[in-house]
C-alpha positions in Angstrom: 13.2 -10.4 -16.8 15.9 -11.3 -19.3 16.1 -11.2 -23.1 17.2 -14.0 -25.2 16.7 -15.6 -28.6 15.1 -19.0 -29.4 17.7 -21.3 -30.9 15.4 -24.8 -31.3 13.0 -26.9 -29.5 13.3 -29.8 -27.0 11.2 -33.0 -26.7 10.8 -35.1 -23.5 9.2 -38.6 -24.2 8.5 -38.2 -20.2 7.6 -35.5 -18.2 5.6 -33.8 -15.3 1.8 -34.2 -16.2 1.7 -30.2 -15.8 3.7 -30.1 -18.9 1.9 -32.2 -21.1 1.2 -29.9 -24.4 3.4 -27.2 -23.2 6.2 -26.3 -25.5 9.9 -26.1 -24.5 12.3 -24.2 -26.3 16.0 -23.8 -26.0 17.1 -20.0 -25.4 20.2 -18.3 -25.8 20.9 -15.6 -22.9 24.2 -14.3 -23.1 26.7 -17.0 -23.3 24.3 -19.6 -21.7 21.7 -21.7 -23.1 18.6 -22.3 -21.3 15.5 -24.5 -21.6 12.0 -22.2 -21.1 8.2 -22.8 -21.3 7.0 -21.3 -24.3 3.7 -19.3 -23.5 3.5 -17.2 -26.3 4.0 -19.4 -29.6 7.7 -18.0 -30.4 9.9 -19.8 -33.0 13.3 -20.3 -33.7 15.3 -17.2 -34.3 13.1 -14.6 -32.5 14.0 -12.6 -29.6 11.7 -13.2 -26.3 11.5 -11.9 -23.2 11.9 -14.3 -20.3 10.6 -14.6 -16.9 12.3 -16.6 -14.0 11.7 -18.3 -10.5 8.7 -17.2 -8.8 7.6 -14.9 -11.9 7.7 -17.8 -14.4 5.6 -19.8 -11.8 3.0 -17.3 -11.8 2.4 -17.6 -15.4 2.2 -21.4 -15.7 1.1 -22.0 -11.9 0.8 -25.9 -12.2 4.0 -26.2 -13.8 7.5 -27.0 -12.3 9.3 -24.4 -14.7 11.8 -22.1 -13.5 11.9 -20.1 -16.8 9.0 -18.8 -19.1 8.8 -16.9 -22.7 6.2 -14.6 -21.7 6.7 -12.3 -24.6 8.0 -11.8 -28.4 10.4 -8.8 -28.7 9.2 -6.8 -31.9 11.6 -3.9 -31.3 14.1 -2.6 -28.7 15.3 1.3 -28.1 18.5 1.8 -26.9 
């Protein structure tokens, strides 16, 4: 899992039927920006917890997702 910041949303006019109704968000992770399936209703500017690969597919099993937002980060201890 990694921590990132939501920078906006993406829209697709055509996508896999398993992604119908699924929000896709742009997330900055370090210097990279990725697209992740939003499972928790995150918004722009929020810090989020991301799952990747097999862990992402566990939470959205029918969707071809490689990254999923699985939590909104309220606090982070150092």
